[in-house]
N, C-alpha and C positions, 0 to 999 in steps of 0.2 A: 481479492476482496470481492464478496458477492452480496447482493441484495436478494434474499430468499423470501418467498411468500408461501403461506400454508394453505393448501386447498384440500378438498375432500379426497381427491385422488393421491395426495401426497405433497411434499414440498417441491416447489419449482423455483429455479433461478430466474429472477426477473431481469437482473442486470449484473454485469461483472466488470472488474478492472484489475489489471495486474501491473506490477512494477516494470516488467520488461517493455510494456507499451509506452513507457515514459521516453523511450528513445525517439519517438516521433515528435517529442516536445523539447528536444535538445539535451536531455539528461542521458548520457551514455554510460556514466560510471556511478558507483555508489548506490546501486539500485536496492540495497537492503538496509540503508541507513534511515534515521528518523525523518530526515527531510524528504526522502523518497516515499516513505510511508504516508506522510502528509499529502504529498502530490497524488498518490494513488487514491486516497480518500477523497480528495478534491475532484479527481477525475470521475470516480463513480457517482458522486453527487451530481455533477453537472450532466452526466449521461442520463441518469434517472430522471432528472427534472426536464431535460430536453425531450426525452422520450414521452413524458407525460404532458408536454406543453406547458410546464410550470416554470421554466428557466427564466422567463421574463419577469415573473412575479416574485421569485425568490432568488435574489442574487447572492445572498449570504454576506460574508465579509470579503469584499473585493480586494482590499489591501490588508493582508495578514499583519496583525499587530501584537498577537500573543494574549490579548484580553479574553476573558471568559465571557462567552456570549452564546445564547441559545436562539435558534431560529423561531421567529414569531409569525403570527398571521400577517398577510400582506396588508399594507396600508390601503385604506379606501376600498377594501374588498373583504368579502366574507370567506374567501378561500383560505383554507387551513394548510399549513405546510405538510409536506410528505414526512411521515414519521417512521423511524426505524429504531430498533433496539439492538444494541451491541451484543453479539454472542461471541465470547472469547474462546469457547471450546476448551482446548487443553493448554492454551497459551498462558504464560505467567502474567500475573497482573501487578507486578511490582511497579513502584513509582518510576516513571520515565520509560516504561516499556514501549516498543515501537507500535504495538497494536493501538495504543492511545494516540499515537501520531496519526494513524489512519483515521481514527475516530474524529480527531480534531479537524482533519482535512475535510471529512464528510460534513461535519457540523458547519465549518466555515463555508462549505460549498453550497449551503442552503437547505440541507436536510435537518429535520428536527431529530436529534439523537439525545435523549435524556441522559444527562451525566453531570457530575460535579467536577471541580478542578483539582481535586486532591491527588490525582495520579499523574499529573503533568509535570514535566521537568520545571523546576523553579518553585514548586509548592513547598512551603515551610510548615512542617508538622507542628512546630511549637507556636508560631504566630497564627497558624491557620490562614495564611495569606499566600496568594500566587504572585510571583515576580514575573510580570508580563514580558519584561525584557529578556529574561532567561529563556522563556518559552519561545519568544520570537527568534532568538538566536538558534534554537534547535530547528525551527521551521525553515530557516534559510541556510541551514548547514554551517552555522557559525562554530559549532563544536568540532566539526570536521576540519574547518579552516584553522582553528587553533591547534589541533593535533598535527596538521600538515606543517605548520610553521615551526612547532616545537621539534618535530621529527627531522625537519630539514636542517635545523641548527644543531641538534644533538647527534644524529646518526644519518648522514647523507646517503649511505649505501642502502640502509633499510628504507629510507624515504623513496629512493628511486625504485626499489623493488616493490614496495607497497602501492605507490601511486604512479606507476609507469604509464598507465592509461591516461591519467591526467596530464602528465608531462608530454606525452605524444600529441595530445590535443591542445597543448599550450594553455591548460587551465590552471591558474594559480589560486592560492588560498584567498586572496582578496577579491577574486572574481566569482566566488561561489554564490554570494548573495544575489548578484545581478542575474546569474544563471538560473536560479530558482524563481526569481521574480518574473523573468521572461517565460519560464515554463508555466507558472500560474496563469499568466496572461493568455498564453497560447491554449491552455486547457479550456479556459472560459470561452475563447473564441470558437474552438472546434473540439468538443470532447470525443468525437468519433474519428479523429485524424489517424491515419495509418502511416507507419514509418516508410519513407521512400526507399525503394529497392528491397523492401521486405519480402521474404519468401512467402509465396501464396500456394496453398495446397488445396486439392480438391477433397470432397467428402470421402472418396475412396482412399486417397492417400492418408488422410487422418485415421481412417479405419484400420488400414494396414499398420500404421504406426502404433496404434493402441494394442493391436494383436501381439506385438513384440513383448509386451509386459504381462500377458496372460499365461498362466500356467497351462501346460499341456494336460488335456483331460485323459485320464487313464481308463483302460478297459477293466472289466471285473477281474480278469485273469492277471492283469498287470498289478492291480491293487493287492491281490492275494499273494503274488510273488514278492511284492515289496514288504508285506507284513512278515512273510517267512524270512526274508533277508534280515530284517530288523531283529527278529527273535533270535536268529542264529548269531547275530553280532553281539547280542546281550549275553548269550551263553558262553562266548569266548573269554 
């Protein structure tokens, strides 16, 4: 997840946060689920605000409750909140999509992200109302916990295969909510925390890593021979 600003010279990434960084906050598994997306959004929000010196004025929703709220101007201050617009790119925007989990996390983290509640889990299209309890369940991994319990009862072998990491770390379904609560608290305490024992690379090492994925530049003669080979293959 990135916060990007537009400048005359082009777009620039002002701040970023990624789900693999959640390991520093005790979340080792399920880094692609809805609850992790929320945490990633919360992480980038707290990073941006701390970077700008606004984290003290805009705490956001300190205890996630699933209610629909937008960040407003700080009390007793003329300072306006940091504002960002969601760019979904090519992601699907169906109701309950994880991208809205990241958006909710950023919003609860203290950033003003203009949005409505009609794409959150728990929103009823008929009544036009949001069930905050359902949304809260997703924020704290309740849907994952329910699936874990169901799978453990119905198919133990599949449960062990799919949640082996959780089993190895002695994480049970009824402990997920507390796990995410602690992660939210830790993110707010230090949004720039690094995972202990994490691999540290130099700029040169990162450069060499990126070169692995670049295609080899062909010479003019090599390009000509490649074209001839393709034409010959088509004639066969």
